[in-house]
N, C-alpha and C positions, 0 to 999 in steps of 0.2 A: 417369285424373288420374296426373302422375307423382308418387311420394310423394317427402315433403320432409324428411329427417333433419334436416338443419340451417337453421337461420334464417337469412334471409338477412343479418342483422346482425353474426352471427358466422362470416360467409365473410369474413374478413380479409386483403387481400392484399398481400404485400413483392416489390419486385424485387431482382435480386442479377446481375452478371458471374462467370462463374466461369472460370478459366483452363485452357487447354490448352496441349501444347506446339507449337501454330499460332495461337495467337489466343485470344478471349474469346469466349464463349459469354453472352448476356442471357438472364434466366430469371424469370419470375415465378413466386410462388404464390400460390394461394386456400386459404383454410384451414390448419389446423395441424397438420406434420409430424407431430407426435410424438403423434398419435391413435391409437387403439386398433386400425384397419384400415388395409390398406397402402393409400399415395396414388396415385395414376394420373398416368402421366407421359405426357402430348402428343409423337407426334412428326408435324409435320408433312408435308402436300402437297411439292410440286417448286417450287411459286409462293408456298407459304405462308411463315407466323411467327408468330408469337405476337399481332401484334395483329389477323391475318386467325381468330382464332378466334371473337374480337368477344364476347360473354356467354357463348360454348358452357361456356368452363369453370370460371366460376362458376356456374354454373347445374348442370352435373355436381356439384361440389364440393354443393350442396346438395341434389341427389337423391339421392346415392349418399352422403353422409355420410363422404367422405374426402376428401381434402386432394386439391389436384389442382397439378402442377405443367408446364409449357409450356416452351421453351426455344425458341431460334434458335437451328436450325444452325447453323456455322459457314460464314459465305458467305451470311448473307440475315437479312431485317429489322434487327434491334439488334448484332449478334455482326459480330465484328471481319470482313474482307474474308477469301475464303478463298485462299491461298497459291499455287494450282495447282487445276489440271481436276480435273471427277472420277475415279475410277478406276475403273475397270472393277467392282470388289467395290466401290463404296462402301453400297451397301445393307448390306452386311455387315459394313460396317469403324464403322459407325452405332455399334454397340455399343461400341467400344474409342473412339472420335473423339469421341464425344457423351455417352453414356450414362455413359461410367465413370467421366470427371472429375466428369458431376455428380453422382451419386450420394455421389461422395468429398467434395464439396463442403457437402450436403446432407445428410449422414449419413443419407441413403436405405440400409434393410436390403431386407426384402419390399417389393414396388411390383406396379403393372397398369400393363401397357401397352396405350397404346390409339392406335392411328396411322392416320392417313387420307391412300390412296392409296399411294404411294412410301415415306410414314409409315408405313401399314401393312404392309407386304415388312419395313420394317427394324423394327417393333415385332417380329413372327416370326422374325427371323434373333437376334435380341435375345435371346429366348424363349429359343433355341437354344443362347444361349451364354453368357447368366450364371447364374449363382445365383439364388433368390429371386424368381424373378418369378413371381408367384400365379394370374394369370391376361393371357388377351391380348384384345382385341379389334381387329379389323380392320377399319377401313371404306373401302370401293371399295378395295381392294388390290391389286394386280396381282402373279400370283404366276407370271408366262410373258410371255416376247413373242408378244403376238398381232397381227393382221391388224388389228380392228380398234384397239386400241392405237396403233399408226400412224397409220390414217388417220386420228385425233382428231388426235395430236401435230402429223401434216402439214397440217389444216386451220387449227389453233394458231398455227403457223409462217406461215402467209399471214394470218393477220388481224393478227401483231404486227409485219406488215412495212408495213404500212398504217400511215400519218403519224400521230404521236404518240401508238399504242398503246406503245411500250415505257415512255414517258414515265408512262403510267400505271401501269406495277408502281414506278417513284423514290417513291410514297409511300409506301410499305412497304418498299425497298428503300435508297432512295436511290443513292449510284453505283454502287452493287453490280447496280443493277437488271438491266442487259445482260449480267452472267455470268449471273446466275440463270435468266435467259431460256435462254440459251446452254446451261447446265450443265443444263436438262430436255431443250430439243429435240435438241440434238447428241448428248445420250447416247443417248435413246432409238434415235434415226434410224441411228445408229453400226453400219453392217454385223455390226463384230465382237461386237456384242450381240445376235444374233440367236437366237442358242442358249440364252439365259440364262433360267435355271429355277431356281427357289425352293425346288425341292424335296427339296434334301441337309439343308437347314435344317428345314424343314415336317415330315420325319421325324425329327428331334429335338426336336422341341417337345413336351416333357410337360404342363406346364399347360392348363387349361380353356380353350378358344379360342370366341371369340364373331365368328364371319364376317359382316358386313352390307353389302350391296351394293347400289345400286340398278337396277330392271331396264330401265331405260333411258340407264345409264350409257353415256358416250359415250367413253368410256375403255379398256373391258372387260367382258365380255359376262359373266352367271354362272356360264359356265364355272370361272373364277380362284375364285369362294368357294367351288364345291363340291369345286377342288384344296384350299381351305384346307381345307375340310372334312373332307377322305377321307385327308389324310396323316400328321398328326400321331398320335400315342399317347393324348394324352389325351382327354376328353370334348369333341368340338365341338357346334356349334349356328351353323347356317345361315340366312339370315331375307335373305331376296331383299325387296325393299318396291316395292311397286305404286309405279307414276308415278312414279317417283324417277332424278334421275340421278345426277353424280357425289358431290355435298354431301350428304349427309343428314343430316347435321349443323345444316346449314343448311337446308335444303330443308324437314325434317320432322325437327325440335328435339324435339318429345312423344316422337314415336313411338322416334327414338334413344333417349332418355335411359329412355323406361321402359323400354326395350327391356334399355339395360346397368347400369338399377338391377335388375332382374330377375336377369340374369344373376350379378352380382358378391352377392348375398344371400348367396350361402353361402360365400362366399369371405373369408380371415379377411385 
């Protein structure tokens, strides 16, 4: 059973827009940011958005007793369109482009970062670059370019080429859906990205890290959490979840909430 530190009635939410030099970001907050524990900031996956976290942020706030913040990266969800194609360093750059203005707008000091898929890589990279990151939770994160990842992306590209499939993304991203899809697929399949690794950032991470990964993840083998667990200088915990694919927080939410709650128990 997942411990509940905060009654559901107290997990109030609010919405806001955050200005950045390239456009406005949409964000949502669950709980009170002025609480005694560092809030958790969620970073979504390559096709994700605030809305696609569904009820997970509220449940995470209740389970951990922390405020939770989620935002749509520029070009995604309810944020403004991205003015250009993603650059090769976009994973590393999210600390500057998204997290820094978000922290300033919400007056967030110490924080915990929780990222899913590419958002996990962004969380780890940001922990290497930004002050006051108390801990990182990476879920299904990629730490390098792997054949398994590329095969999964190619399979998704073929699936989205079928009639009506891109339109499914419009539910979450509106007329930005095609950009969102291309930003994911073409970035991973770009031959110039073949040598990309997160190693340098991982070695600079000094805070505690929890790396969760499904044993049946279609976009990355267990080599990714193993690498994420091996390179940081701070304490790490690697959790390989049985019979689980790429989205553990949706497939096995109770297990994810229990792992995160226990991991953060000693984190301020």
